[in-house]
Structure formats: C-alpha cells, structure tokens
C-alpha positions as CSV (number, residue, x, y, z in Angstrom):
1,X,-67.3,-20.0,-30.2
2,X,-70.5,-17.6,-29.3
3,X,-69.6,-16.7,-33.1
4,X,-69.8,-20.1,-34.8
5,X,-73.5,-20.3,-32.6
6,X,-74.6,-17.3,-33.7
7,X,-74.2,-18.7,-37.2
8,X,-75.8,-21.7,-37.1
9,X,-78.6,-20.1,-35.1
10,X,-79.0,-17.3,-38.3
11,X,-78.7,-20.5,-40.6
12,X,-81.3,-22.4,-38.5
13,X,-83.7,-19.1,-38.5
14,X,-83.5,-18.7,-42.1
15,X,-84.1,-22.3,-42.9
16,X,-87.2,-21.9,-40.8
17,X,-88.1,-18.9,-42.3
18,X,-88.1,-20.7,-45.6
19,X,-90.0,-22.9,-44.6
20,X,-92.9,-20.6,-43.2
21,X,-92.4,-17.9,-44.9
22,X,-91.0,-16.0,-48.3
23,X,-88.4,-13.6,-47.5
24,X,-88.2,-10.0,-49.4
25,X,-84.7,-9.4,-51.2
26,X,-83.7,-6.7,-48.6
27,X,-84.3,-9.2,-46.2
28,X,-82.5,-11.8,-48.0
29,X,-79.7,-9.5,-48.6
30,X,-79.3,-8.3,-45.3
31,X,-79.2,-12.0,-43.8
32,X,-76.4,-12.7,-46.5
33,X,-74.4,-9.6,-45.5
34,X,-74.5,-11.0,-41.9
35,X,-73.5,-14.1,-42.5
36,X,-70.7,-13.4,-44.7
37,X,-69.7,-11.0,-41.7
38,X,-70.5,-13.6,-39.7
39,X,-68.0,-15.9,-41.6
40,X,-65.1,-13.4,-41.6
41,X,-65.2,-12.8,-37.9
42,X,-64.6,-16.5,-37.8
43,X,-61.6,-16.4,-39.6
44,X,-59.8,-13.9,-38.2
45,X,-60.9,-15.4,-34.9
46,X,-58.8,-18.6,-36.4
47,X,-55.6,-16.0,-37.0
48,X,-55.8,-14.8,-34.4
49,X,-55.5,-18.2,-32.5
50,X,-52.8,-19.7,-34.4
51,X,-50.7,-16.8,-33.8
52,X,-51.7,-16.8,-29.9
53,X,-50.2,-20.2,-30.3
54,X,-47.6,-19.2,-32.2
55,X,-46.5,-16.8,-29.0
56,X,-47.2,-19.1,-26.6
57,X,-45.2,-21.5,-28.5
58,X,-42.3,-18.8,-28.5
59,X,-42.6,-17.6,-25.1
60,X,-42.2,-21.3,-24.0
61,X,-38.9,-21.8,-26.1
62,X,-38.0,-18.1,-24.5
63,X,-38.3,-19.4,-20.8
64,X,-36.8,-22.9,-21.4
65,X,-33.8,-21.1,-22.8
66,X,-33.6,-18.7,-19.9
67,X,-34.3,-21.4,-17.7
68,X,-30.7,-23.2,-18.8
69,X,-29.0,-19.8,-18.8
70,X,-29.9,-19.1,-15.5
71,X,-29.1,-22.7,-14.9
72,X,-25.5,-22.1,-16.1
73,X,-25.1,-18.6,-14.5
74,X,-25.8,-20.3,-10.9
75,X,-23.7,-22.8,-11.5
76,X,-21.0,-20.4,-12.6
77,X,-21.3,-18.0,-9.6
78,X,-21.4,-21.2,-7.2
79,X,-17.9,-22.6,-9.1
80,X,-17.0,-19.1,-8.3
81,X,-18.2,-18.8,-4.9
82,X,-16.0,-22.1,-4.5
83,X,-13.1,-20.8,-6.1
84,X,-13.1,-17.4,-3.9
85,X,-13.3,-18.7,-0.7
86,X,-10.8,-21.4,-1.2
87,X,-8.2,-18.2,-2.5
88,X,-9.7,-16.5,0.5
89,X,-8.4,-19.1,3.0
90,X,-4.9,-19.8,1.0
91,X,-4.5,-16.2,1.0
92,X,-4.7,-16.0,4.5
93,X,-2.5,-19.1,4.9
94,X,-0.3,-17.3,2.4
95,X,-0.1,-14.0,4.5
96,X,0.5,-15.6,7.7
97,X,3.5,-17.6,6.6
98,X,4.9,-14.6,4.5
99,X,5.0,-12.5,8.2
100,X,6.2,-15.6,9.8
101,X,8.9,-15.3,7.3
102,X,9.7,-12.0,7.8
103,X,10.0,-12.0,11.4
104,X,12.2,-14.7,10.9
105,X,14.3,-12.7,8.4
106,X,14.4,-9.3,10.9
107,X,15.4,-11.5,13.5
108,X,18.5,-13.0,11.9
109,X,19.2,-9.2,10.6
110,X,19.4,-7.9,13.7
111,X,21.6,-10.8,14.7
112,X,24.1,-9.9,11.8
113,X,23.9,-6.1,12.4
114,X,24.6,-7.1,16.3
115,X,27.9,-9.7,14.8
116,X,29.0,-6.7,12.7
117,X,28.7,-3.7,15.5
118,X,30.8,-6.0,17.2
119,X,33.1,-7.1,14.7
120,X,33.4,-2.9,14.0
121,X,34.2,-2.1,17.7
122,X,36.8,-5.2,17.7
123,X,38.2,-3.6,14.6
124,X,38.4,-0.5,15.8
125,X,40.1,-1.3,19.1
126,X,42.8,-3.8,17.2
127,X,43.8,-0.2,15.5
128,X,44.1,1.9,18.5
129,X,46.3,-0.7,20.1
130,X,48.0,-1.4,17.1
131,X,48.8,2.5,17.0
132,X,49.8,2.6,20.3
133,X,52.0,-0.3,20.2
134,X,53.8,1.1,16.6
135,X,54.2,4.5,17.8
136,X,57.6,4.8,17.6
137,X,57.5,3.9,14.2
138,X,55.0,6.1,12.7
139,X,57.9,8.8,11.5
140,X,59.6,5.8,9.7
141,X,56.9,4.9,7.0
142,X,54.0,3.1,9.3
143,X,50.4,3.6,9.3
144,X,47.2,2.2,10.6
145,X,44.2,2.6,9.0
146,X,40.4,1.1,8.6
147,X,39.5,0.1,5.3
148,X,36.5,-2.0,4.7
149,X,36.0,-3.1,8.2
150,X,39.4,-4.3,8.2
151,X,42.8,-2.9,9.5
152,X,45.8,-1.7,7.3
153,X,49.2,-1.8,8.6
154,X,51.4,-0.3,5.9
155,X,54.9,-0.2,6.0
156,X,56.9,1.3,3.3
157,X,59.8,-0.6,1.8
158,X,62.6,1.5,3.4
159,X,60.8,0.9,6.8
160,X,61.8,-3.0,5.7
161,X,64.4,-3.8,3.3
162,X,67.3,-2.3,1.2
163,X,66.8,-1.0,-2.2
164,X,66.0,-3.8,-4.2
165,X,66.5,-6.4,-1.3
166,X,63.9,-8.9,-0.2
167,X,65.9,-9.4,3.1
168,X,64.0,-7.3,6.6
169,X,66.8,-5.3,7.7
170,X,67.1,-5.1,11.7
171,X,64.7,-1.9,12.1
172,X,61.9,-3.9,10.1
173,X,62.5,-7.0,12.7
174,X,61.7,-4.6,15.3
175,X,58.5,-3.2,13.9
176,X,57.5,-6.6,13.4
177,X,58.2,-7.9,16.4
178,X,55.9,-4.8,18.0
179,X,53.5,-5.9,15.8
180,X,53.5,-9.4,16.4
181,X,53.3,-9.1,20.2
182,X,49.6,-7.7,19.7
183,X,49.1,-10.3,17.0
184,X,49.2,-13.2,19.6
185,X,46.5,-11.6,21.7
186,X,44.2,-11.3,18.7
187,X,43.7,-15.5,17.4
188,X,40.6,-14.2,16.3
189,X,42.6,-12.1,13.7
190,X,43.5,-13.4,10.0
191,X,46.2,-12.3,8.8
192,X,47.2,-11.0,4.9
193,X,50.8,-9.9,3.9
194,X,51.0,-8.2,0.7
195,X,53.4,-7.0,-1.4
196,X,53.5,-3.9,-3.2
197,X,56.2,-1.9,-5.8
198,X,56.2,0.8,-7.5
199,X,55.9,1.0,-11.9
200,X,59.5,1.1,-12.8
201,X,61.5,-1.8,-14.0
202,X,63.7,-4.2,-11.8
203,X,67.5,-3.8,-13.0
204,X,69.9,-6.1,-11.7
205,X,68.3,-8.2,-9.2
206,X,69.7,-11.6,-10.1
207,X,66.7,-14.1,-10.2
208,X,64.1,-11.2,-8.9
209,X,62.8,-11.2,-13.2
210,X,60.0,-8.5,-12.4
211,X,58.1,-6.1,-10.0
212,X,55.3,-9.7,-9.6
213,X,58.8,-11.7,-8.0
214,X,59.8,-9.0,-5.9
215,X,56.3,-7.8,-4.7
216,X,55.8,-11.6,-3.6
217,X,59.4,-12.5,-2.2
218,X,59.1,-9.7,0.2
219,X,55.2,-10.6,1.4
220,X,56.8,-14.4,1.8
221,X,59.7,-12.7,3.9
222,X,57.4,-11.0,6.3
223,X,55.6,-14.1,6.1
224,X,58.5,-16.2,7.3
225,X,59.6,-14.1,10.0
226,X,56.1,-13.6,11.8
227,X,55.8,-17.6,11.2
228,X,59.0,-19.1,12.2
229,X,60.7,-16.0,14.4
230,X,57.8,-14.5,16.3
231,X,55.4,-17.9,16.0
232,X,52.1,-16.7,14.8
233,X,49.7,-19.8,13.7
234,X,50.5,-20.7,10.2
235,X,46.7,-21.3,9.7
236,X,46.0,-17.4,10.1
237,X,48.6,-15.9,7.2
238,X,48.7,-15.8,3.9
239,X,51.2,-13.8,1.2
240,X,50.6,-12.4,-2.1
241,X,52.2,-10.1,-4.0
242,X,50.3,-7.2,-6.1
243,X,53.5,-6.0,-7.9
244,X,52.9,-2.3,-9.5
245,X,49.3,-2.7,-10.1
246,X,47.8,-1.5,-7.1
247,X,49.1,2.1,-6.2
248,X,48.0,4.3,-3.5
249,X,48.7,7.1,-5.9
250,X,49.5,7.4,-9.5
251,X,52.3,9.4,-10.7
252,X,55.9,8.6,-11.4
253,X,57.8,11.4,-8.7
254,X,59.7,10.1,-6.2
255,X,57.4,11.0,-3.8
256,X,54.9,8.5,-4.9
257,X,57.1,6.1,-5.8
258,X,58.0,6.1,-2.6
259,X,54.1,5.4,-1.2
260,X,53.8,3.2,-3.5
261,X,56.8,0.8,-2.6
262,X,55.1,-1.1,0.8
263,X,54.3,-3.8,2.7
264,X,50.4,-4.0,3.9
265,X,49.4,-6.1,6.2
266,X,45.9,-6.9,6.1
267,X,44.0,-8.0,9.7
268,X,40.3,-9.1,9.6
269,X,38.5,-10.7,12.1
270,X,36.8,-14.2,11.3
271,X,33.5,-14.1,10.2
272,X,32.4,-17.7,10.7
273,X,29.5,-16.7,13.3
274,X,28.4,-14.2,10.5
275,X,28.7,-16.4,7.3
276,X,26.7,-19.3,9.0
277,X,24.0,-16.6,10.1
278,X,23.7,-15.6,6.3
279,X,23.7,-19.2,4.8
C-alpha cells in the first residue's frame, strides 16, 4: 500500500512538473526507471500476498485435519480406557472366582486324601487280620498281599480242589470257613472271586469244555460255599473266570503251572463316599 501511494505521488509530481517545467531527458529517464521499479515491486508484492494467502489456506486445512485426527484419537483413547477399566474389573472378579474354586478343590483334595489314607489303613489292618486267621494254611499254598489298594487272598488249586475237579475238598472248606469269619466282621468290604487256570488244555472233564469253563465253575463253587454255607451276603460277592490269561508267572514248568492254577479272592473297600466327592 505504501508503494502504491508513493507511485501515485511520483506520477502526480511528474504531471505537475510537466505542467510547470520541461524535464531534461536525464531526469525523465530516471523518473521512468523509478516508475518501472515501483511497478515491478508492486507486482512482486501481489505475488507474495497470493502465496501467503495460499499458505494460510493450507495451514487452515492442515489444522482442520489435525483437529479431526486429534478428536478421533481422543475417542479411541476414551474407548480403550473404558475397555481397560472393564477388563480390570472383570479380571479382578475372575481372579477372585478362581481363587475360590481353588480353595474348594483343595478342600475336596484334602477330603479325598483323608479317605484314601483311611482306606489304606483299613486295607492293611484287614491283611494283618487275614494273615493271622489263615496262618495255618500258608504252608499249603495260601498267601495274602495288597495290590492297588485291594487285599488279594490267593489259594492254589491243590488247597481247594482235586485235579480237574470243581468240588471243594475238606481242607479247602476249612480255609474258606476261617476266611468267612473275618469277612463277616467286615461288611464294608466287597468280595470278588476269580478263577485262574494254567495253559494246559482240558481233557476228559465231561461238560467242562476248556479252561474258561473250569475257571468260572471253580470261582462259582467258592462263591456258593461262602454264600450258601457261610452265609456271606450275596450282594457283596461276585464270581469271574479268567481262564489262563492272567498268569502269575510265564513258563511251562510244573512249578509255574501250579502257581498259575489258583483262586484269588479280591477284597476291596466300598468307596461310595469317595465317589461322591469326585463327581
């Protein structure tokens, strides 16, 4: 604006000089040069102003974009902060729940361990009582031991039966009678009678076709004696035949075959209380 005013002043002066006096050529050229310089400056100023206006517009646009971006980021931050607070709250609740579940499980585990401890103590006591009661038969092929928390009373076939027979002899009945005395004092004990044979084929035994038949019928004979004669409750006892397929020892010598021909009376405590705990 100052340059424009100066230019107008110069032009006015020129007209005034023309009106008042005649300029020399030198002065005239100087004035023309000055005019051209001022005109050039004016044009450059206009260009600069336009550039500045464009810069201002770009800055405004950038400012608008940055403001929009800032609002988006703020919204995302607020959302994340809200999610974090909810997650923290839920995590705290979940941790408390898990801690309570763990406490309950530990309590149940303690109960189970206590029941198993009592079972083991009862099993050992039963074994000791049976060994004492059946001491007189141990030289005849009777043994008592504990396997997998159960008491196994193993009687060789020669203690109970004649060769190939399913009828219990007098000595076998006496052993079962002493066994029954102990079992009657242990109503919480389940009884499974298992018949086992050697791997020799059955020959000339009438209706007994094979070792399966022989093992089942011998187990059944023992069960009938214990229930019919010694009055052990039927609901406590089962009979199974294992044939030759669960030998105590591998081999085919007379000694090995004699060990494998046996009746095993498996005594296991009732674990109803334990089963209720682990459901």
